[in-house]
N, C-alpha and C positions, 0 to 999 in steps of 0.2 A: 504494500500500500504506500510505502514511502515514495515510490517513483511518481505517484500521482499528486504528491504534495507540492504546493508552491513554497519553495524555500527562500527565505529573505535574509540576506546578510548585508548589514550596513553598519560599519564601525563595529561596536560591541553588541549591537542589537541583532540577535539571531533568533529566528522563529520559523515554525512551519504552520501553515494554515491549509485546511481542506480547500481545494479549488472552488467548490460550490459556495464557500463562505469568505473567500479571499476578497476583502473590501477594505477601504480606508476606515470604515466604521469599526470593524473588528481589529484592524491593526492598531487603532487608537486605544482600544480597551484591553488588549492582551498584555501590554506593558512588558516587553521582553527584557528590560533591564532590571525588573523587580525580582529579587532573589527568593523572597518568601512572601506568601499571601496570608492574610488573616482569614478566619472563618467568615467575617462580615464581607471582606473584599471578594472572597470566592462566591458567596451568596449573591452579591451584586453582579458578578460576572455571569453566573449561570442564569440568573433572572433576566439580565440584559439580553443575552444571546437567545434565550427562549422567546422573549417578547419582541425583540427587534429584528431577528434574523429568521423568523418562522418560515418564510417561503423557502429559503435556502435549506433549512433543516428538513422540511417536508419533501424536498426534491431528492434528498439522499436517503431518507428513512426507509428501512426495510424491516421485515419480520421474518423470523426463521423458526420453524417448528422444532428443529433439532436442538437448538440452544438459544439463549439470549443472544441477540445480535448487537454489535456495536461498531462505531466508526470513530476514529480519532479526528477531532475537529481542529485542534491546535496544540502546539507543544513549544515551550520555551524552557530555559534552564530553571525557571521558577515555578511553572504551572503546567498541568496537562488538562485538556478539555476534551470531553467525549459526548457522543450521542448514543443512547442505549434504547432498545425496544424490548417490550415485555408482553408476550402473549399470555392469555389466561393460563394459570398454573405454573408459569415460570417465575423463578426467584433466585436469590442467593443463599448460600449457607451463612450461618452467623459468623461475622468477621469484624475485625478492626482494620484500621488503615495503617498500621505499623508506625504510627507517630506522625503521619501526615494530617494536616487539616483538610476538610473536604466540604463539599456542597452538592446538592442537587436541586433542580427545579423540574417540576412536572410539566412537560410540553403538552401532553394530551393524555386523557384517561385518568385512572385512579390506581394507586398502589397502597399496600399496607406496609408500614415500617414498624418493626418491633425493635426497640433499642434499650440500651442499658449503659449507665455509667458505673464504673467499678464500685462495688459494695452497695449499689443502689438497686431499686426494684426494676423489673422489666416493665417497660411502658409500651403502649401501642398507639399508633395514630394512622388515620387514613389521609393520604396525601393526594390531592386532586389537582386538576389542571390549574396552573398558575402558582401553586404552592412552592415556596422556595425556602430552604433552610441551609445554614452553614453550621459546621460542628468542628470542635477542636480534636486534638489527637487522642484524648482520653475517653473515647466512646466506642462502643461496639454496636452493630445493628445487623438486622436481617431484613431484606426488602423482598416482597412477594406481590404477585398479581393474583389475588383470589377472586377477581371479579370476572364478569362475562365478556368485557371488551378489552382490546389491546391498549397498551400504554406506551409512552415514550418519555424519556427524561434526558436532561443535559446535566453532566457531572463535571466537577473540577476538583483537583487535588494539588496540594503544595506542601512539601516539595514533591515533584513528580516521580512517578514510577518507584515508589517505596512498596515493597511487597506487602500484601495483606496477610493476616493470620486468621485462619478459620478455627472455629470451635464446634464441638458437638452440639452445644446449646449455649444460649446467652447466659445461663446460670454458671457456665464454666469459665467465664472471663476472670482473670486474676484481680486481686484487690487494687492493682495499679497496672496500667497499660504502658510499659516502657517503650520508648521509641526504638525502632530498628535503626541501624546505621544509615544515615541519609547524607551521603557525600554530594557535594555540588558537582554534578557530572557535566561534561561538555555535551552540547546538543547532539553531536554525532553519536555518542554513546547512548544518550536518551532515545534517539531515533531507533537504534538497534534493539534496545530493550522493549520499546513500545511495539515494534513490529512482532516481537516474540510473544508478548503477553496479552495486552489488552487491559481494560479497566478492572 
């Protein structure tokens, strides 16, 4: 998928954008020189992309019966941006984000999120079209589509491409979620990792 990406190199600003979304608008909000994003900044990013770039997102959105589908929308040394789709019955395992902050905004449909902070209770919320949330590194969750219709979401994580940790249950998360090593990697290495893994 990297070969289809528009790669931009200008001084120290390096970033990749999906060609369907490559616009001055997104270039202005991706902030390639920002090394770390806060949960609020990530929420603002996913909310902006979902609301202002809807036509571009819908032009590339796909659904797969075999597994959740995803496409990388953008990548810098400080943030990764993804589009995901969820058919009824599809979801994630309980997981944390390895110390990265994250966000997702519901582009269409509805999802159920079960989440837990260490030593806290498991909570559940239904996230519907337009809902956006940002979260810090000390949070684990499971996202599912138990509803009748498909859903799509825009996600962002910072630092990018830190591996997730999966759990048998949200009850199994430790009393604290330590960050995994997150080295600031050059964009070329982040591209390689993104092509291997996905969100």
